[in-house]
C-alpha positions as CSV (number, residue, x, y, z in Angstrom):
1,V,-1.1,1.9,-13.3
2,L,-4.8,0.5,-12.0
3,C,-6.4,1.5,-8.6
4,M,-8.5,-1.4,-6.9
5,L,-9.5,1.8,-4.8
6,T,-11.8,4.2,-7.2
7,T,-15.0,4.3,-5.3
8,Q,-14.4,2.7,-1.6
9,G,-12.2,3.2,0.8
10,P,-9.7,0.7,2.0
11,H,-11.4,0.2,5.5
12,D,-14.7,-1.5,3.9
13,Y,-13.2,-2.4,0.7
14,D,-13.6,-6.7,-0.4
15,G,-12.2,-6.6,-3.5
16,S,-13.9,-7.5,-7.0
17,A,-13.8,-9.6,-10.0
18,T,-11.8,-7.1,-11.4
19,D,-9.5,-6.6,-8.8
20,H,-8.9,-10.6,-9.2
21,F,-8.4,-10.2,-13.3
22,M,-6.1,-7.1,-12.5
23,L,-3.8,-9.3,-10.1
24,R,-3.3,-11.7,-12.5
25,E,-1.7,-9.8,-15.0
26,A,0.2,-7.2,-12.5
27,D,3.8,-6.9,-11.9
28,L,3.2,-5.2,-8.5
29,L,0.9,-4.8,-6.0
30,I,1.8,-2.0,-3.8
31,S,-0.5,-1.6,-0.3
32,N,-0.5,0.8,2.1
33,G,0.0,-1.9,5.1
34,L,-0.4,-0.7,8.8
35,G,-3.5,-2.5,9.5
36,L,-5.5,-0.4,7.0
37,D,-5.7,-2.6,3.6
38,D,-4.3,-5.8,5.0
39,T,-7.4,-7.9,4.9
40,F,-8.9,-7.1,1.7
41,V,-5.0,-7.8,0.1
42,S,-4.9,-10.7,1.8
43,R,-7.9,-12.1,1.0
44,M,-7.3,-11.2,-2.7
45,L,-3.8,-13.0,-2.5
46,Q,-4.8,-16.3,-1.0
47,N,-6.6,-16.9,-5.0
48,N,-3.9,-15.3,-6.5
49,R,-2.4,-18.0,-9.2
50,N,0.2,-15.0,-10.5
51,T,3.6,-16.8,-9.6
52,S,5.6,-13.7,-10.4
53,L,4.1,-11.2,-8.9
54,K,5.7,-9.0,-6.7
55,R,4.4,-7.5,-3.6
56,L,5.1,-3.8,-1.9
57,V,3.7,-2.9,1.4
58,V,4.9,0.6,1.6
59,G,3.6,1.7,5.4
60,N,4.8,-1.1,6.8
61,V,8.6,-0.3,4.7
62,I,8.2,2.9,6.3
63,E,7.8,1.8,9.4
64,Q,11.0,-0.3,9.6
65,K,13.0,1.8,7.7
66,N,12.2,4.7,8.4
67,H,10.1,5.2,11.3
68,D,10.4,8.4,12.1
69,L,8.3,9.4,9.5
70,M,5.3,7.5,11.0
71,V,2.7,9.9,12.4
72,H,2.4,8.4,16.2
73,G,-1.5,8.6,17.4
74,K,-3.7,7.9,20.6
75,G,-5.2,4.7,19.0
76,D,-8.3,6.2,18.4
77,A,-9.2,8.0,14.6
78,G,-11.2,10.1,15.8
79,P,-15.5,10.8,14.5
80,E,-13.8,11.5,11.1
81,H,-13.2,8.0,10.6
82,K,-16.5,7.1,12.4
83,G,-14.2,5.6,15.4
84,H,-12.1,3.0,14.1
85,M,-8.7,2.3,16.0
86,H,-5.6,3.0,14.2
87,G,-2.8,1.4,16.8
88,A,0.0,3.0,17.5
89,H,0.2,4.9,14.1
90,D,-1.9,6.7,11.9
91,P,-1.9,4.2,8.9
92,H,-2.7,7.3,6.9
93,I,0.7,8.1,5.9
94,W,0.0,9.5,2.0
95,L,-1.2,12.4,3.4
96,G,1.8,13.7,4.5
97,I,4.1,15.4,1.9
98,P,7.7,13.6,3.6
99,Q,5.3,10.0,3.6
100,A,4.5,10.7,0.1
101,I,8.4,11.4,-1.1
102,E,9.2,8.5,0.7
103,M,6.8,6.4,-0.4
104,T,7.4,7.5,-4.3
105,K,10.9,6.6,-3.7
106,L,10.6,2.9,-2.3
107,I,8.1,2.1,-5.1
108,A,10.6,3.8,-7.8
109,E,13.2,1.2,-6.6
110,K,10.5,-1.3,-6.4
111,L,9.6,-0.9,-9.9
112,G,14.0,-0.6,-10.7
113,E,14.1,-4.2,-9.6
114,I,11.1,-5.7,-11.4
115,D,12.4,-3.2,-14.7
116,S,16.2,-3.1,-14.0
117,K,16.9,-1.4,-17.8
118,K,14.5,1.4,-16.7
119,K,16.1,1.4,-12.6
120,D,17.7,5.3,-13.7
121,D,14.1,6.3,-15.3
122,Y,12.0,5.1,-12.0
123,K,14.7,6.5,-9.8
124,K,14.3,10.2,-12.4
């Protein structure tokens, strides 16, 4: 597992040459979605030549399949987020325990699809 966002948050991140290299070798790209990291992920995927790369946008899947886990906001994140807008849902869904559990289940399920021999291990 390699993380692209180790020194900077997703709001202003542009990606790096190292990120492109990681995508070239990756089996799965996991992103949050919900408008949080969509811009830089789209840019990264435009030049990606890894035809076997699978993608999981966990926030979007939760929004579609388990909407009751979404944190509904007023749109304005407030001063702690420098006034950027969130829309109908707070995209920082990994901060909630039930949401983090659901994200973990979705990731395990996707890994099991990619690596079916270890599907039961991922589920555990």
